[in-house]
C-alpha positions as CSV (number, residue, x, y, z in Angstrom):
1,M,-20.5,-12.6,6.7
2,T,-24.2,-13.0,5.8
3,R,-25.8,-11.3,2.8
4,R,-27.6,-9.0,5.2
5,E,-24.3,-7.8,6.9
6,A,-22.5,-7.0,3.6
7,P,-24.5,-3.9,2.6
8,L,-24.0,-2.4,6.1
9,Q,-20.3,-2.8,5.8
10,V,-20.2,-1.3,2.3
11,S,-22.3,1.6,3.5
12,R,-20.0,2.2,6.4
13,A,-17.0,2.2,4.1
14,A,-18.7,4.6,1.8
15,R,-19.4,7.0,4.6
16,L,-15.8,6.8,5.8
17,L,-14.5,7.6,2.3
18,A,-16.9,10.5,2.1
19,L,-15.2,11.8,5.3
20,G,-11.8,11.5,3.7
21,L,-10.8,8.3,5.6
22,C,-9.5,5.4,3.5
23,I,-10.6,2.1,4.9
24,P,-9.5,-0.4,3.6
25,L,-6.0,0.7,2.6
26,W,-6.5,-0.1,-1.1
27,A,-9.0,2.7,-1.2
28,C,-6.3,5.2,-0.2
29,A,-4.0,3.9,-3.0
30,D,-6.9,4.2,-5.5
31,R,-7.8,7.7,-4.4
32,Q,-4.1,8.8,-4.5
33,Q,-3.8,7.4,-8.1
34,A,-7.0,9.2,-9.1
35,E,-6.2,12.6,-7.5
36,L,-2.4,12.8,-8.0
37,P,-2.6,14.3,-11.5
38,A,-4.8,17.1,-10.4
39,F,-2.5,17.7,-7.4
40,E,0.5,17.8,-9.7
41,A,-1.2,20.2,-12.0
42,A,-2.1,22.6,-9.2
43,L,1.5,22.6,-8.0
44,A,2.7,23.3,-11.6
45,A,0.3,26.2,-12.0
46,N,1.3,28.1,-8.8
47,D,4.6,29.5,-7.5
48,S,3.5,29.0,-3.9
49,A,3.3,25.4,-2.8
50,T,1.9,26.6,0.5
51,Q,-1.1,28.3,-1.3
52,V,-1.7,25.1,-3.2
53,L,-1.7,23.0,0.0
54,E,-4.1,25.5,1.7
55,D,-6.5,25.4,-1.3
56,W,-6.2,21.6,-1.5
57,C,-6.9,21.2,2.3
58,R,-10.0,23.4,1.9
59,D,-11.3,21.9,-1.3
60,H,-10.9,18.3,0.0
61,R,-12.2,19.1,3.5
62,I,-9.0,17.8,5.2
63,A,-9.5,20.4,8.0
64,D,-11.6,23.3,8.9
65,P,-10.2,26.0,9.0
66,A,-7.9,25.1,6.1
67,A,-4.8,26.9,7.5
68,I,-1.3,25.6,6.9
69,R,1.2,25.9,9.7
70,A,4.9,24.9,9.7
71,E,5.9,22.5,12.5
72,R,9.7,22.3,13.0
73,V,11.2,18.9,12.7
74,M,13.9,18.4,15.3
75,G,17.0,16.2,14.9
76,E,19.9,16.0,12.5
77,P,19.6,18.3,9.5
78,L,19.7,16.8,6.0
79,A,23.1,17.3,4.4
80,P,22.8,20.1,1.8
81,P,23.0,19.0,-1.9
82,A,26.6,19.2,-3.3
83,D,25.5,21.9,-5.8
84,I,23.6,24.1,-3.4
85,R,26.0,27.1,-3.5
86,R,26.1,27.1,-7.2
87,L,22.3,26.8,-7.5
88,L,21.8,29.6,-5.0
89,G,24.5,31.8,-6.5
90,V,26.4,32.4,-3.2
91,S,30.0,32.2,-2.3
92,A,31.6,29.6,-0.1
93,T,31.5,31.9,2.9
94,E,28.0,33.5,2.5
95,P,25.6,32.2,5.3
96,L,22.8,29.9,4.4
97,H,20.0,29.0,6.8
98,Y,18.2,25.6,6.9
99,R,14.6,25.0,7.9
100,H,13.1,21.5,8.2
101,V,9.3,21.6,8.7
102,R,6.1,19.6,8.4
103,L,3.4,21.6,6.7
104,V,0.2,20.6,8.5
105,C,-3.5,21.4,7.9
106,G,-5.5,20.5,11.0
107,T,-3.8,17.4,12.3
108,T,-2.8,16.1,8.8
109,V,0.8,16.4,7.6
110,L,0.6,17.3,3.9
111,S,4.3,17.9,3.2
112,I,7.7,17.6,4.7
113,A,10.0,20.4,3.5
114,H,13.8,20.8,3.6
115,N,14.6,24.5,2.8
116,W,18.0,26.1,2.4
117,Y,17.7,29.8,2.0
118,V,19.8,33.0,1.7
119,P,19.0,35.2,4.7
120,A,20.7,38.2,3.1
121,R,18.1,38.2,0.4
122,L,15.2,38.4,2.8
123,T,14.2,41.3,5.1
124,N,15.2,41.3,8.8
125,A,11.5,40.9,9.7
126,M,11.2,37.8,7.4
127,N,14.3,36.2,9.0
128,R,12.9,36.8,12.5
129,T,9.6,35.3,11.6
130,L,11.3,32.2,10.0
131,D,13.5,31.8,13.0
132,M,10.8,32.1,15.7
133,G,7.4,31.3,14.2
134,D,5.3,28.6,12.6
135,T,4.4,30.5,9.4
136,P,5.3,28.6,6.2
137,F,8.2,30.0,4.2
138,G,6.0,30.7,1.2
139,K,3.7,33.0,3.2
140,V,6.6,34.8,4.9
141,V,8.4,35.6,1.6
142,R,5.2,36.3,-0.5
143,P,5.8,40.1,-0.5
144,L,9.0,39.4,-2.5
145,A,6.9,38.2,-5.5
146,F,9.0,35.1,-5.9
147,T,8.7,32.6,-8.8
148,R,9.3,28.9,-8.6
149,E,11.6,27.0,-10.9
150,R,11.1,23.3,-10.7
151,L,14.3,21.4,-11.0
152,E,13.1,17.8,-10.4
153,T,9.8,16.0,-9.8
154,G,9.1,12.4,-9.0
155,R,6.4,10.2,-7.7
156,G,7.1,8.0,-4.7
157,G,10.0,7.9,-2.3
158,D,13.2,9.7,-2.0
159,P,16.1,9.4,0.5
160,A,15.2,12.9,1.9
161,C,11.5,11.9,2.4
162,P,9.4,9.7,4.7
163,K,8.0,6.4,3.5
164,D,4.5,7.6,2.7
165,T,5.7,10.2,0.2
166,A,3.5,10.4,-2.9
167,L,5.4,13.1,-4.8
168,V,8.8,14.8,-4.5
169,H,9.7,18.2,-5.8
170,R,13.1,19.9,-5.9
171,A,12.8,23.6,-6.7
172,L,14.4,27.0,-6.6
173,L,12.5,30.1,-5.5
174,R,13.7,33.2,-7.3
175,L,13.3,37.0,-6.9
176,P,11.9,39.0,-9.8
177,D,15.5,39.8,-10.7
178,R,16.1,36.0,-11.0
179,R,18.4,35.8,-7.9
180,P,17.6,32.6,-6.0
181,I,16.5,32.9,-2.4
182,S,15.8,29.3,-1.6
183,L,16.3,25.6,-2.6
184,V,13.6,23.3,-1.4
185,I,13.0,19.6,-1.3
186,E,9.3,18.9,-0.7
187,C,7.9,15.5,0.2
188,Y,4.1,15.5,-0.4
189,T,2.5,12.8,1.8
190,A,-0.4,10.4,1.4
191,G,-2.3,12.7,3.8
192,N,-3.3,14.8,0.8
193,F,-5.3,11.9,-0.5
194,G,-6.9,10.6,2.7
195,G,-4.0,8.6,4.1
196,R,-2.6,9.1,7.6
C-alpha cells in the first residue's frame, strides 16, 4: 500500500464505523467493550428489556424505524431449568408455555430469548397474541405492570445462547403482587454493537 492509499482506506473505515458497520473485526470488539457498560446499565434501570432494545436501536441508528419484533425460532425447545416450577411458583401439573424468539430491529438480531411463562396469569387476549403474533413478550404483558428480578447476569457465552452472545441475563418477571409470570434467558448479541 502506498502512502497515498492509506488515508483513503482509513477514511473509508471511518465512514463504515459511522454507519455502524465494524470493519475490520477488531473495531467491533473495541466498540462492544466500550458500549457494553452503558448497555448493561440501561437493562438494569428498566423492567422491560424490549423497551431497552427499542431505545438502543433508535439511539444507535441500527434501524429506522426502531421497532422490535419477535421472530420465532423453530426447532427443538431448550430443556427448562430444573428449578423452573419452584421459581415460577407453580405445581407439577400447572401448564407452562415456552416461547423461543429472536428480537430483531430492522434486519439486526439484538437478542435471542427463551421464555417459559404461566399462561393462567395472563389474559386470554395476551395468550392469543403470544401464540399467533410477532409482538415481543414485554410489549404484550406491559399492561400487567410487571417488574423484573435479575437472577444471573454474565458476559460472553452460555450453553443456551449463540456464539456471538455479548451478555446473558436470567430473570423473573413478576406481577405487582410478586407472583412470577415468566422466567427468561436472554442472549444479547454483538448486533447491539455493530456486529452481524
